[in-house]
N, C-alpha and C positions, 0 to 999 in steps of 0.2 A: 504495500498501499505506500500509497506517495506521501509524503509528510503534506504537500499543500491539501488532499481532498479530506472533505470533513466528517464524519459520518454519524448519518440523521438519525436520531436519537428516536428511536419508532415511544421510548416509552413517555413521553413528555406527563409532566408534575404538574402541570397550568391548567386550575380547573376552565378558564379561558379558551383554553386550543378543545378540550372535550364538549365543552357545553354550545359552544361557534358554531352560525347555522347556516350549509352550505350555500343557500339561498338567500340574500340579502335584499332588507328594503330597497327598495328606492323614493328618489328623493320627496313622492305624492303618501308613500304609504309612511305607516306610525312601524315604529319596528319595536319589535322587543324588548328590555328592558333585560330579561336574562340570558337572551342566544345572539341577540338583534337580530332576528332573521321576519320578514315581515306576520303582522299583524292581520287577519283579516278581520272584516266588522261583521258580528254575528245575528243580531238585532239590534234595534233601537227602541225606548219607549220614550214617549212624550211626556212629559213629567209640566208640562206646563204651555205659552208659547211660548213662553221664548230660551225652555230648557229637555236637554232628550239625553236619557238617561241610556249608555252604548256598554255592549256586551262582546269585548273582542276574546279570540285567541288564536295565538299563536300556526303560523305555520308548519315551522320545523317539525317536524316528529319526534325527532328525540326530547320534544323539549314540550311540544303541549300547553304552556299556558296561556291561564285562562284569564284575563281581566274586564274593568269593571269599570268605565266612565262617562263623563259629561261632558257634553256639546254647552255649551252659552252663546246666548246673545246677548253683547254687552252693552254696545253704541249704536248708537243710529248717525249713518253715514250722510244721507238726505232724506232730509222730512215731510213724507207725503204730504201732498195738499188735505185729501179726507184723511188725517189720520185715524190710526183706530184710539179710542179712549181710553179702554179696559188696561193697553200696554203703554207704562210707562219706563221710558229708556232715553238717558244723557243723551247729549249730543257729544258726537266723540270728540275729544279736550282742543285734537290739530284745527278740526273744525268750525271750534265755538264761534267764531270770526266772522263765518259765513252760513247762520242762521239763521233762514227769511223767518218775518214774524206774522206776517199774513201772504193771504194769498197773488196777491201784486193786481196791476194794474193789466186794462187790452192795453195792445201793441198793433200796430199795422203790418199786419201779413197773416197767412194763415198756416195751420199745421202737416205737416207734407205728407203726414200717413192718411189724416182721418180731417181734412179740409176746412175743422173747424176753427177755433179763434185760438189766437196764445196772449199769454199773461207773461211779463214781465216782471222779476225783484228784481233792484239793487240793493245788496246786503255793503255797509263799511265793513273793512278793514281796521287792521290796524295804521296804514296809508290815509291819509286824509286824500290824497287825491285816485286810492287805488280801489274797487269794488268788483265784489264779486254776484257777475248778470246769471239768473237764473230764468231758461224761459221753458215754457211745460206748456203743455196743450191743457186748454183750462173743459174740457168734457171728461170726465170719472173713467168711462173705461178704455182711453187712448192712455198709453204708455209714452209716449213719444217730450224727446224730454231733453236739455240743453244749457251747458253751463260754460262758464266762462272768464278773467278778465274782465274788467273792464274799468278805463283809465279817462279821469276828469281831462275835458281840454279847455284853455282856457279862448273865449271868439267873441267875447264881448263883455263889456264891464255889468252884465247885467246879466248873462248868460253861458254861463259852461256847455261846454259839448262834451257827450260817453260816445266814444270809443271800445270798441270788443269787434273779439273774433269770438265767439259760445263756441264750445265744440258740442258736437254732439254724443248723446252719450244712451243704450238703452237702461229702464226702470229697473233699477233687480225688486 
């Protein structure tokens, strides 16, 4: 045997080697805390409108661990116009400056999906010359909306011009 060759240790003493999964979880899957294998969602039970209890099972046949977890909705990213009064959720801290306080005023133009009126809401940010512009369809059944940054530009002594480039985003 050559001096540079190393004989592999077949009887490893590390528990990590024995319990490690042959197939690891990908980026979109949860991984087993014991062996690193992918966890499969077995079932989920609705606890409330914003909380679900979930059971997981490890796919690694040597491990086979089972777990129970919770999936919870904790913040609102966009406040819907007809808001459910039974669901009390805070607005995400990073978007508190951009929370609409009213349904908005009608603007010229029509919804590209249903042809109904469009409403606009300008919400102030920390910068006094920058606003968040929300556009949404006034019809409850339609989910079209757009949002974007709006800047105020000086037009005359008594009038400011709103310049914006809203980005269309589907309602979630």
